[in-house]
N, C-alpha and C positions, 0 to 999 in steps of 0.2 A: 549271521544268524539267518536260517532259512526255515520256512514253514511249508507244509504241503497238505493238500486235501482238506478235510474237515477237522484236522487235529490242531487247530489254531489255539494256542494257549491263551488264557486270559491275560490281559484285557483285550487281546486281538479277537476279531470276529471274521468268520468265513464269508467271502464274497458270494459264494454260491447260494447263500440263504437270502440274498436281496437282489432279486431280478426283475423288479417291477418297472424299472427304467425311468422313474420319476426323479425330480430334483436335478442337481448338477452333478452328473456322473464324473466329470473331470475334476470335481472337487474332492473325490475320495482319495484317501492316503493309503494305498495298498501296495503290497509286495507279494509276488506269487499269488496265492489265493487268500491271503489274510490281510485284513484292513484294520486300521485304527478306528476306534469308535468316534462318532460325531457328537458334539463338536470337539475339534482337535484341541481347543484351548483348555479343556478340562484336564488334559494330560501334560501339555507343554508349559502351561502358565500356573502361577500360584493361585491360591484361593482368594487372594486380594484383587485379582483382575476384574471380576464382576463389579466390585466396588468402584474401581477406576472407571469402568464403563458408565456406571450409574452417575458418578460425579460429573463426567463429561456431558451426559444428557441433561442434568440439572443446570450445569453452567450454560448450556445452550438455551435453556429457558430464560436465564438472566440476560444473555446476549440478545435473544429475540425481543425481550421486553425493552431493552435499550434501543434497539433498532426501530421498533414500532414507535417509541416515544420520539425518536429523531424524525421519523416520517410524519408524525402528527405535528411536530414543530414546523417542518417545511410546509405542511398543509394549512395550519391555522395562523401562524404568525406571519407578519409582513416580511417580504424578502429582505428589507434592510435590517430586520431584527433576527431572522432565522438564518440569513446568509444562504438562502436557497439557491441551488444551482443544479442543472440537470445532471452534471457529472457526479455530484454528491448524491443526488436522489438515486441515480442508476446504481452506484456502488452500494448504497444502503439496501436497496431492494435485492441485489445479488447476495448480500450477506444474510438477508432474511431467508432466502431459499436454502442457503448453506446451513443455517440453524435448524430449519425445518427437517432437514435430512437426519439430524440427530434426535429430534423430538418425536418423529414418527414412531420409532421403536419404543420410546418411553411410553407413548400412549397406547400402542397396539399390543405390546408384549408378545412379539412373534416367536414362533419356534424356529430355531436356526436349522433344524435337521428335518429332512423328508423322511428318513428312516434312520436306523442305528449307525449307518456308515456314510450316508449321503446327505450333504448340505442342501438346503433349499436354494432356489434361484428365483429370478424374476418371473418365471413361468409357473412355478409351483407355490409362490407366496406373494400376495399383493403388496404387503408391507415392504418386502424386499424390492419390488419394482419401484415403489414410490421413493423410498429412502435412497436407493441407488441413483435414480434419475435426478432427484433433487441435489444430491451430492455432486454429481457430474456437472449439472447445469449451473448451480450456484458457485461452485469452485471456478469453473471456466469463466463465468460472467464477471466474477470479482476481479480476476486477472485482466480481463479485457477492459473493464472500466478504469482500472488503475493505469493501464497502458494509455487509454484515452486522455486521462488527466496529465500524464507525463508528456504526451504528444502536444496537448493544448498549451501547456507551459512552454515547451520548446518552441512551438510556432510563434507564440506571442513575444517571447523574449528575444529570440534569435532571428526571426524572419518577419516580424511585424505583421502577421496575418490577422486580419480583423473581420473576415467573413464568418461571423458566428452562426448564421443561419445554415450555411452549408456544413459547417462542422457539427452542428447539432444533429442534423439528419444523418450524417456519416457516423457519428458516435452511436446513435441508437441502432443503426443497421449493424455496426460492428459489435456493439456491446451486447446485443440480444440475438442477432442473426447468427454470428459465428458460434456462440455457445450452444444455440439450439441445434445447429447442423452437426457440430461435433458430438453433442450428447446423443442425438439420434443415430449417428454412425457408430458410436461406441456401444450403445444399447443393442444395435442390430448385429454387429459383427463381432463384438467382444462379449457383451452381456455382463450382468452383475450377479453376485451370489454372496452368501454368508461365508466369507473366507475365514477370518479369525475374530471378527467383531460383530456386534449386534447390528451394525450398519453394513448394508451390502456394498461390496467393493468390486471394481472391475475384475473380470477373470484374467487369466494369464495369456489368453490368445490375442495377439496384436495390440496389447494394451498401450505400449509406448507409441506405436504408429497412430492409433486412433485417438489418443487422449493426452497422455503425459508428455509426449514430445512437443505437442502444440502448446501445452501449458508452460513448459520450460522456455520455449521460444518466445512467447508473448511476454513472460515475466522478464526474461533477459533483455528484450528490446526496450521495455519500460525502464529498466535500470540503466541501459546505455543512453537513452534519451535524457534521463535525469542527470546523469553524470556529465553528458555533453553540455547541457544547459548550465550547470554549475561551473564547469571549467570555462565556458564562454564568458560568463560574468567575470571570472578572475582574469581571463585573458584581456578583456576590455580594460579592466582596472590597471593591469600591469603595463599595457601599451600606452594608456593615458599617462601613467607616471613616467614612463621612459620618454615620451614625446615632450611632456612639459618640462622634464628635467633637462633635456638636451636643448630646449629652446628658451629656458628661463633666463640665461645671461643676456641674450640679445634683447629679450623683452624688457629686462630691467634697465638696460642702457639705452633704450630707445628714446624717442622724442616725445613720448606721451607726457603731457603736462600734469597728469594725475600722479605720476610717480615722483617720490621725493628725491631731493638731491642727495640725501643721506644714503639712499639705496645704492648709489654708485661709489660711495666713499666709505661707508661704515660696514660693509660686508653683509648687509641685510637684504641683498637682492633676491635671495632664495625664498623669502617669506611668501610671495604670491604662489610660488611652486608648492610650498608646504600647504597653503590653503587649498590649492587645487587637488593635491593628493588626498587631503582629508575629506574634501567634498566628494571626490570620486569614490573613495572607500566607503563613505556614508551611503552612497547610492548602491554600491555592491552589497553592503551589509543589509540594506533595506530589502533588496531582492531576496536574500537568504531568509530574512525574517518572515517575509510574506510567503516563501516557498517551503517553510519547514514542515508543514503538514504533508505536502506532496512528497517531499524527500523522505519523511518518516514512513508514510504509507508505502512508498516504493520499496524501501529497504525491508519493511515487514513482509510485504508480499514476496519478495525474493527469498527471504528466509523461510517463510511458510512453504512456498512452492518447492524450494530445494529440499526441505525436510520431508514433506509428504511424498514428493516424487521419489526421493531416495528410499524412503521406508517401504512404500507400496510396490515400487518396481523391484526392489530387493526381495520383498516378500514373495512376489510371483516367481522371481527367478529361483529363489531358494526352494520353494515348494515344488516347482517343476524339476529342478535338479535332484532333489531328494527322492521324489517319486520315481524318477528314471533310474536312479541307482538302487533303490529298494533298501530293504533292511540289511543287505549284505555289506553295505558301505560301512567303513570302519567307524565313522562318527555316529551313525544311526544304530549300528549293531550293538554297541555298548549300552546305549540308552534303552533299546528294546529289551536286551537281556536283563537290565536292571528292573524294568517294569514287570517282566515275567517272574523274576526271582523274588523280588520284594513285595510286589503288588501294592506299592506305595509310591505315588507319583512325587511326593515331596522329597523323598530320598533320591529321586532321579532327576530333579530339576537342574542341578549343575550340569548334568550330561545333556539335558534338553537344549541348552544354549548352543550346542554343536550344530543344531538344525539351522541356525542362522535366522531365527525368528524371535528376536528378543522381546520380552514383555515390556521393558521400559520404553522401547522405541514405539511400539503400538500404542501404549497408554499416553505417551507424550503427544503423539499425532492426534489422538482423539481430543485431548485437552486443548491443543493448539487450534483445531477446527472449531471447538466450542467457544473459544475466546475471540474469534475474528470479529464478530459483531460488537463485542464490548470494546475492543481496541478501535474499531471504526467510530464508535460513539464518542470515545474519549478524544479522538483527534478532530472530529467534525463539530462537536458541541463546544460552544464558547460560554464564558461566564456572562457575557452580555445577553446571550440568549436565555439563560436561566433567569436573569433579572427581568427580561421581557415577559417571561411566563409569570413571574411574581407580580409584575405591574398589571398584567392582564387579569389575573385572578383576584388581586387585592386593590388594584388601582394605585396610581402614583405618578410621580413626575417622569417625564421622558428623559432618557439618557442619550448621550452622543453616540452615534453609530461608529463601529470600528471598521477598519479596512478588511477587505477580503480579496485575495489575489485573483480568484476565479472571476469575480464580478467586476474587477477593476478594468478600466478602459485600456484596450491594447495600445501599446506604444513601443516604438523601437528604443533600444537602450541608448541613452545619451549621457554616458558617464563623463564625456568630455565637453558637455554643453553647460552653459551657466544656468543657474536657477533664475530664469528671467522673471521679471516682475509681471504680475497679473493685475490689470486695472479693471475696475467696473465703472459703471456710470455713477457720477458723484462720489468717486472713491479716490484713492491716492493715485498720483501720477507715476509714470515709469521712473525708475531710479537709474541714473547713469553712474555705473560703478566701474572703476578700472579693473575690478576683479574679472569682468567679462573679457578683458584682453588675455587672461590666462586660459580662456576656453575658446577655441575656434568654433565658429558657427554663427547662429543668429544673435543679433544684439538685442539689448533691452529696449530699443527705441520703439518697437512695434507694440501697440496696445493689444494685439491679439495673441501675443506670446504668452504661454502658460508655464508656470513652474511645474516641476515634476510631481508635486503633490496635488496640484489643482486647487491650491489654497490661496492665502493672501500673498501680498508682495514681499519682496526682500526687505523693503523699507519697514514693513510691519514687523518682520522677523528681527530686524536690527533695533527697532525702537521699543520692542516689547520684550519683557522677560519671560513671557509664556509662549509656547509654540502656537503657530497658526492653527486655527480650527480646521478639522477635516470636513469636507463637504461631501455628503453621500452622493453617489452616482457619478462623481467626477474624479474619484481617486485613481491614480495611476500607479505604475509599478514602483516608481522611485520617489524617494523623499530624502530631504537633507535635514538634519537636526540643527537648530540654532547653535548648539554647543560646539559644532564643528567650526563655525565662524568665530565663536568667542575664544577659541583656542589661539587665535592669531592676535598677538598683542599690538600689532601695527594696523589694526582695523579700527577706523573711526566709526563707532556704532551710531553716532548721531547723524552722519552724512553718508555712511556707506562708502567711505574712501579709505585707501591705503595711505598711512602716514609714515 
């Protein structure tokens, strides 16, 4: 289907009537001399699309409120109550920026179009400039802070890095410096405009090079680090099981006076190995329990980045391709002819899907962006923190603090080490347990040895039916449950010996 001169049939408009040069000229959808009216969404999407946009904007208000409450929690409550950590604060602030990108249009009610065929851009509309910059800055900062969290977890678990001051400085430089630079570059060389939504999106010029390519790279690196950390924990566990299994017969038939004679005759020599395996698995399981927030955040960021990048890159590619082919293309010609003949966009919506700009994908992307702050709140907020708010407002007894992986003292993984006894002044003495023979490494004779929890001694664990208390500020990555030891029927709980 072709048009010429000023004989553009409705709803198409002649390009010659709009020569002011304002707005984003590259955002026009024209073929020959005829153009589709602005905004394009009024022709290619259903009448319910503005409702979807409004829903996303109000969901952003809810997400912003939850993020602000989380920041107030970090500010007002004590660190042991709020679990405040600079990695969590940075991620929350980044989510605030992302929510503001969707709230700015809700407050300003901007006009998407400079004229009847030209969309506004960051130079012709101030609201577009703010919403686009906040979207780029907040989105990239969120990915960078999640990458910092994954890197911190990996360095602590796998490499025993404990220089927190250096990592703090590097995290802030990376978490805010890189997003600021990439946002400035994208705004300068790519620009933002009202593409198909009330929020300004990057234009199609160099979009992948200046922005989306970096976002995908950082998110992928965060995912790789998280997977590597998880597999490292499993690897340590499997190696521990293999080594203890291969060495358990020699250990059971050794000269240790602590081993019973029945161990060599009754076929029960593998019980220490079973206890070792259970203890090693308890340590691995504890790592995953303490990492589940990082793992979930990483997976969510990967999913969000993959979705948004795919949708918006596909959007720019489709628009550029369709504009280059014009209305003569088979897919577009049928839809354009339907508009001219019927003058009813609803009858032509099935044909509009051929343009490659699906309404469902754009709506889902807006909703996902709006919910990022709420998801971050649900993952970082703890029940104990809400109780602390209640105690602050109403008064009440103090509760025992819970563990936080980010605030835990860095330690190298010691899945194959015993839970050595911890002694304090005027406290229990070290326990000599033959279980330590199942674990190569430091023995329990040192009064400076600490168990993986930083809590009471093994003797306390064996003599008590309740778990040892958690001491704030000294929690480490690994913990063993008393139930793991209780599963061994050959363990003398009174003396901590294998019988």
